[in-house]
N, C-alpha and C positions, 0 to 999 in steps of 0.2 A: 165960637171959642178954638184958639186955637190948638193945632195937634198934640197930645203930649207926646215926646219924645223919651223912648225909654233911656233910662239909666246910663252912662258910658262903663265899664268894667274899667277899675283901678291900672294905670300904665305896668305894664311885666316889666322887671327889669332882666333883664341874660336876652340868649338868641331868640327869634321869632318861635313860635310854634306851626309845627310842621304844616302842613293842610290836610284836610280833611281823608280820608280813604289811604293815605300815604304813611310808608312806616317812620318811626321815628329812627332819628340819623343814631341816635345810640341806646342802646335796652334801660339803661339807667334812667334814663331823660322821661319825665312826665311833669305832670302837676305841683309847681313844688312853691315855695312862699317864696317872697324876694329877698326877706330876711334873712331866709336858710341855710345852712351855713350848705356849700356843694356837695354833694354825696361821695365817698369815700369811694377809690376804688374805680375809675371812670377811665383811668388807662390801665388797667388789669387786661386779665383776657375776657375776650366776649363770652356771652352765657347762649345759651341755645334759647333762639325764639320762634320755636316751633311750635314751643306749647300750647293749653290754651292763651291764657291772657298772664307769663309768669315775668315779675320784673315789669311791667308798664306803670303800674296805680302801685307796687310796695316798695321802698327804695331800697338796695341792700347793704347790708351791714358786715363788714369782713371783723372777724373777732379772733386774737389770740391763742391758739391752742394751750400756750401754755408748758411748762416744763412738762415732760415725758418721760416714759421709763426709758431707763439709756440704753443700749443695743449691745446684746453678749459677742466679745469678740469671738471672731470665724477663723478656726481655728488650722481651716487653709490657707489664709490673709496676714495672719497675726505673725511677725517672724519672731514674738517673743514669747510664747507661753510659758506659763506662768510654771514655776518649779517649788518645792520646798524649800522653805531654807533653810542654808546650811550643808545645802545640798549640790554635788556636779552632776550634771545628768551629762557628760561626756560626750562619745562618739558613740550614735549609734549602730547596732550592729548590723551586716550586710544582708540585704536582703538578697533571697535565693535566683540563682536567673541572672547576676549583676554580669554583664558581659563588656571588654572593648573599655573603651574608653572609662565608662562608670565603674568599672574595678580601680583603673588606672588611677582615680582621683580619689576615690575611698580610701585604696591604699596610701596613699599620696597624706590622707589625715588622720590617720591610723597610725602610720609613725612618727608626725609632727606629735602626734598626743601621747605618746611612747616612749617620746625622748625627754618628756617630761616629768613622768612619773617612777618611782624607787620602785628597783625588780624585785619582786618579794612579794608585793602587794596585791588585794584583791584584784585593784582596779588595773594593774600593772598585767596580771593577769586577764582579767576579761578581756582586754583591746587585743595581749597579744594571740588567743584563741579566737579572736574577730576576725583578725590577718590573717590565722590556718582558715577559716572556714573562706575568708573572702577569693581568697588564689588558690584552693582546694582545684579549681577546671584547669591552673595551671599543671601540678599532678596526673590528672586524669589526660590531660594533651599529650605528656610524656610516658605516661607508662602506655599508650595506645600502640607508640613505635617496637614496643616489646611485645606484639599480640602474636606472633607467631612464636612461641619462645615453649610453649604449651603448661604453660604457667596459668593458675589462678586470676584472672584481673586483681581481684581484692589485694590479695597480697604484694602484688605489687604495687600498685597504690597505695600501702600503707606504708612499702620501704619508700617508695616516694615523697610521702607524707615526712618522714624524718628528713630527707634532705630538706624538704621546703622550711622548717624549724631551725634545720642547722640554720640554713640561708637568712628567716627573719632575726635571729640570735647576732647575724655578724652583717647584717647590713647597713649601710653607714647615709641615710639619706642627703648630707649634706653635700656627695663625690659628685655629684646630678648625673648617675646615673638609672635610669629607670629599674625599678626590683623585678619583673619578670627576664629582661637580662641579664641582672645578675644571679636571679637563682635559678635558671634552668640550667645550665652547667651542673650545679649542685646536686638539683633532682635524678639528674639522668646519670653525674655519675655516683652516684647514692643505688640505684637500680643494678648500673652494669657491677660495679661489686657486690649483691648481693646474687647477682647472677655467677657470677667471677667464684665464690668464697662458697656459695653453697647449692646452687643446682648442676655445676657439671659433674659428671662422674669420675672425666681424667682431667687431672689438672694441667692447664693451657698456658705455656709460658707470654707474656703479655708481647710482647715482640710478636710472636704465632699469632694469638689471639686479631692483633692490629691487622697485621698483612692480611688475616684469615676475614678479614670487614672489606681488606682492597680487591681481592679472589673473587670475594661472593659477587661483589658491585662491579667487576668489570667480566663476572660470567654473566651478570644478568644483560650488560650492555653487549654484550657480541654475539650471546643468545638473537638477543633482537635485530641483529644488525645483520646477522648471516641467517637466520632465519632456522639454525639447529643451536644444538651443543656443541663448542668451541673447544678445541682438542688443549692440551697441557700447553704445548709448544704455542699456542694463539694466546692462552691467557698472561703466557712467561714473557713474549714479547709485547702484550698489549703495558705491563706492568714492569717490562723491563724487569725481570728478575728470573732465576736462575729456575728449571723444570723440576726441579729434587726438593725446591721449594716452594712448588704449587702443591706438590703432592701433599707435603709436611703440611701445608696450610688446610689442605682438605680434607686428611686426617685428624686433624685437629677438631674441625667444627663437626663432626660425628661428635663427639663429647657432648656435645648442647643436647641429645637425644638416648633415650635410654632406651635399649629396646627389653621387649619381655621375654621373657624365657619359657611362657606359654603358647606366643603367639606364633601362628602356623606361618610358616618363610612362601613367601606372595613365587606364586609360576614354579615349585617344585613338587606341590601337590604334598610333598612330607609332614609329619607332626611336628611339636614345636620345637624349642630348643632345651627343654627341661626333660625331654621324652629322648632327645639325641646324645644326651648327657652320659659320657660311661660311668660305671661304678669305681670304685677301687680295684687297682688288679695287685694282687700278692705280688705277682713276677716283678714287679717292679724295685720291691726291697732289695732282690738278687741282683740288678742292675751295679747298685750299690756296692754291695760287696762281691761285684765278679771289680769293678773297678777295683775295688783295695785289694784281690786274693792277686790280681792283676800284678801289681805294684809291688809285693811281698815276693812273688813268685820267681821275678830275675834273682834273688839271694839264696837262693835255692840249688845244687849240683843241676846240671841237665838230666841225670838219669831221674832223681826225686820228680823236677818240674813234668817229664814226659808221665811218671807214675800218675802225678796227681790229675793231668790232664785227663790220662785217660779215664781215670776209675770216675772225675763229677762232672767233665765234661761229655764225654762220650760214654757216660753213663756203663762203664761196662766193668764187670767183676773183677773179687780179688786172682780167682782161677783163669779168668780167661787174658789177665794182665799176666800171670804168669807166666801165661803160655803164649802172648806175645814176646814178653821179656827174656824167655827162655830161664829162669829164676822158679823157688818152690811160690808157695803160696805165701808158707813163715815169710820166706824174706823178705816178698810185697808188705805181709802186714806188717814188721818190724818197721820198714821204708816208710812206708804212710805215716806210723804214731811217732817218728822222728820228725818229718816232714813238720810236724804239724807242733810239734814240740818246737823249731825253731820259728815260723811263723806265729806261734803268739808270742813269743819271746820277743819277735819285730816289732810286732804290731805295738806291744807294749812299750819299746824304744820311742816308737814313732811318734806314739802319744804322747 
């Protein structure tokens, strides 16, 4: 009996199976029927083969996840945040601490917005206020230049803010000038006007004030150069002015500082000026009276002039005058009465 042969396996269409003991060429390749379509995802990313038997006997199928929830807009990357219909968001108020280029850019944006608004409206006031707040560092910088004036810095900043507001109202961005360049002279001018009109104890002419600034600067430069305080002649030579003008400027510069009457004087050990001021002296009225009488005495005869001088300037009695002149006391009394009548009459005529 011929030996029986085992039935042959049906012919497999496709790539030959890998030899036993070797890894398959693709994780999705396994025993498949020839008529079955190829498994999808053969060209996709490879899967992990380190598991026990994952993907060797079961085909993998990719499924469509379907439409998921829409992602929420990111407020940091979305350039168009939602606003309520019919409202204009307008420019954002300046953040505290903006400096340099950020402040300039913000100022330009706010001025561009301000041009499109009607003065007097709420939006116009809001943008105008944002401009003031954004440029307050400019006012503080200008006010710091007057720190040596012994005036409260809060008051100086408030005055400078008035100048800033005036500059904002007069600024035209179409002229091509940066706002800090335009506003700084206005702010400083407002502060100088405040010191000139409200702080000085003595009014100083404008020319003397401007010259005093030059004298003060020359004094500092010469002190640094010489290592000592310069003389009046050296300052005058430096500025090409007279010594009298230098002295006048120095005297005018003292009007910036007021001395307390109760403050003790340095170096002399004496009490304050208030304790050294004199009281009203009744004899001062007598000086005016004497000047008036001297003017009227020249209108009297010489003998009557002498009698009045002996009586009221030398403080002699009528008896002493009569002995001095060799006349009776009664006659001296009559001459005094007649002299008084003439003086009163002459005084009424002059008045």
